[in-house]
C-alpha positions as CSV (number, residue, x, y, z in Angstrom):
1,M,8.2,-4.2,13.1
2,D,11.3,-4.6,11.0
3,R,11.2,-3.6,7.4
4,L,10.3,-6.6,5.1
5,L,12.6,-7.1,2.1
6,T,12.0,-4.5,-0.7
7,P,10.4,-6.8,-3.4
8,P,13.1,-6.9,-6.3
9,V,10.1,-5.9,-8.9
10,H,6.9,-3.8,-7.8
11,I,4.7,-1.8,-10.2
12,I,2.3,0.9,-8.6
13,D,-0.6,1.7,-10.8
14,S,-3.5,3.7,-10.1
15,D,-6.9,5.0,-11.9
16,G,-7.4,8.2,-10.0
17,I,-9.4,6.7,-7.3
18,T,-7.8,3.6,-6.3
19,V,-3.9,3.2,-6.2
20,W,-2.3,-0.8,-6.2
21,V,1.3,-1.5,-5.2
22,N,1.9,-5.1,-6.5
23,G,5.2,-7.1,-6.0
24,A,6.2,-10.4,-7.8
25,G,3.9,-12.4,-5.7
26,G,0.8,-10.1,-5.8
27,L,-1.0,-7.3,-3.9
28,L,1.2,-5.4,-1.3
29,G,-0.7,-2.3,-0.9
30,R,-3.7,-0.7,-1.7
31,F,-5.2,2.9,-1.0
32,G,-8.7,2.7,-1.9
33,K,-12.5,4.7,-1.0
34,S,-13.1,1.9,2.1
35,G,-9.6,1.6,3.3
36,I,-5.9,0.8,3.2
37,D,-4.5,-2.8,2.7
38,I,-0.9,-3.1,3.3
39,H,-0.1,-6.9,3.4
40,K,2.8,-9.5,3.7
41,P,4.4,-10.7,0.4
42,M,2.5,-14.1,-0.4
43,E,5.6,-16.0,0.7
44,L,5.1,-14.7,3.9
45,Q,1.5,-15.0,4.9
46,Q,1.6,-18.2,6.9
47,E,1.1,-16.2,10.0
48,G,-1.5,-14.0,8.8
49,E,-1.3,-11.2,5.8
50,C,-1.9,-8.0,7.4
51,L,0.4,-5.5,8.3
52,F,-1.5,-2.3,8.3
53,C,-5.3,-2.1,7.4
54,T,-8.4,0.2,8.3
55,H,-11.9,-0.8,7.1
56,E,-12.9,2.8,7.0
57,F,-13.6,5.4,4.3
58,V,-10.3,7.4,3.7
59,T,-9.6,10.8,4.2
60,K,-7.2,13.2,2.6
61,E,-5.3,12.9,5.9
62,D,-4.8,9.0,5.1
63,W,-2.8,9.5,1.8
64,P,0.6,10.1,3.6
65,I,-0.2,7.5,6.2
66,F,-0.3,4.8,3.3
67,Q,2.8,6.3,1.7
68,A,4.7,6.1,5.1
69,K,3.5,2.3,5.7
70,M,4.6,1.5,2.4
71,L,8.1,3.0,2.5
72,E,8.5,1.3,6.4
73,H,7.4,-2.2,5.4
74,F,8.8,-2.6,2.0
75,G,10.9,0.8,1.3
76,I,8.8,1.7,-1.5
77,K,8.2,5.1,-2.0
78,V,4.7,6.0,-3.8
79,P,4.7,9.4,-5.7
80,D,1.9,12.0,-5.0
81,R,1.2,11.3,-8.7
82,H,-0.8,8.5,-7.5
83,R,-2.9,10.5,-5.1
84,P,-6.5,9.9,-6.0
85,K,-8.0,12.6,-7.6
86,R,-10.7,13.9,-4.9
87,F,-7.3,14.6,-2.4
88,R,-5.5,16.9,-4.8
C-alpha cells in the first residue's frame, strides 16, 4: 500500500505501557498490551479503518513492527524512548 499523507500535526504519547500516535483527526496508531492498531486518518475511513491491526498480546519483537508500520503508512518515526518499559 502506498504511504498515506503524513498528518501535518501528530502527537506521540506514552505512559510506559501503551503508546498512542494521534493526528489532527484522532488516533492513527496504538501499541498496547493486547495488540497493535494502525488506522487510516478519520477522513479516509469510508472504506474501513484498519491498515495493520493485531489482536494478540504483544511481545518485544512487535515493537519494531509497530515502528516500521507507522513509518510505512504515515512517515512517522516513533522514537525508542516511547518503547513500553516492559520491553526495555
